[in-house]
N, C-alpha and C positions, 0 to 999 in steps of 0.2 A: 505493501499500499504505500505510496505515495503522498506525502503532506504535501511539499513546498521544495521548492529547487533552488536553487542558483547556478550561472552555466558550469562553474565546477562540482557543487555539491547536490546532493540531491534529500531532503529531508522525510526520515522514515521511522513506522513507530519501532521502538527497541523490537530485537530479537533475543533468544537464547542464543543463539550464536556470537551476539555482541557481549557477552554477559564478562569477556576479558579483559576488551578493551574499557566498556562504563567501570570496573573494578579499578583499573589502570591509572585511568583520568582521573578519575577518585582521589586516589591515592597521591596524584600527582598536584593534584589542590590543597593536599597538608591532610584527606578522610584516606586513612589510610583503611582498604577495605581488599581482602581476601574475595577470589571467587565465587569460592564456594557459598559464600556469605552474601557479596550480590547479586547470584541466583536465584538464594530463597529470596530475598528484598524485591526484586523483579516479579517472583513471579505471586509476590502479597498483595504488588501494588496493581496486580492486573485482577488477582482474583478479589481483592476487594473493593474494588474498581476506586482508587484512588487516587485517579489523574490518569497521566501520560508519559509515557518517558520515552522523547523522540531522541534521533538519534542525526548526526550531519556526515554524512559517506561522501567521502571523494570520489574520483575516479574510477580510485581500484576497491573500490566498495571496502575499505579502511575506514573505520570510526574513528571521526576528527575533533568532535563536542557531542555533549548531549546535554540534555534541559531534559527535568522532569518541574510538570505544573500540574497541580491541584486543585480542585474547586475544595473554598474555606466555608466551612456556615458555621457561622456563632450567632449568640443571643442577643449580642449588641451592637452589632450592623446589617448591615446588608450582604448577601453571598458574595461572593467574589472569586476571584482562579488567586495564587499564591505561585511565585513562581521558586519550588521549592529546590530548587538546584542550577545552575549551566555553568559547562567546565566546557572550554574546547584548549582543545593541546597546546603545551607551549610551540612548541615551533609551525604551528597551523593560528596562531593568532593574527587579527586585524587585519584579515585576509577575508572578511564580509559571515563567516563563519556564523560567527555568534549572534550577529544582526539577523541570519535569516532562524537561529533557533529560535532567538526574541518573537519574531516575527510569526513564530508558528506557534509558541507558546498564547501568542494575543490570539490570536484566528478561532485557537482552540479552546479561548473562556470564552470568545465569541460568539461560538456555537453553540456556547450552552446557555445562552442569554447573561451572559456576566460582562460585566460596564465596566470593569476593573478588574487591575492588575497589578498585584505584589510583589513585591521583592526587598528581599533584607539580605544584607549585603554587612561581612563583617568589615567596623571600621578602618582597618590596615587597607581592605582592599581600594585603593583610593585612585587607581587604573580603572576596576568596573564602578566605580563612580561616575566616574566620566563618564566610562561607555552606557551608563545609564539616562545620564542626565540626555547625551545626545542625540538619543533616540524618546523624549520626553519626562521621561519622569523624573518628579521632582523630589526630594527629599523630606519627611514629612514629622520623624520625629525621630529624636534615638532613645535607645534602650538600654538593660541590662540584662543579661539572658542568667538566668539561673539552671543550675542542673544536679539531683540529688540521684546517688545510683537506690536503687530499691533491690530487696532481694541480698 
């Protein structure tokens, strides 16, 4: 299923065959992931209808980037889409791949009647902030994230 494309890449839904590349790219961005863990996560996203994972595939079908976009339903606000992750391989940045993935995520949200796409980005990722601003995203607030291991 082709979702979108640029002259050199095709944006499509992630498949089982993409799992090693998904894990490699997540690790490259600083979120270490083993292929077995990524396989399980991708299956859960699909099985539970937790959005869609899209990949940008190059002319030789190599995965150059991916994004995961989800619908968020919160009591305090209207439903919206959220970019749960967007990553482009280090050697493939500034080639339009991130823009193509972002455009595909926006199209996915619009197809579901969602009028807003939210992006959260680590405060240290200034290059990513500039990227999102170029596409009309506006910083709305800053947060602190708290985690607590359970069990």
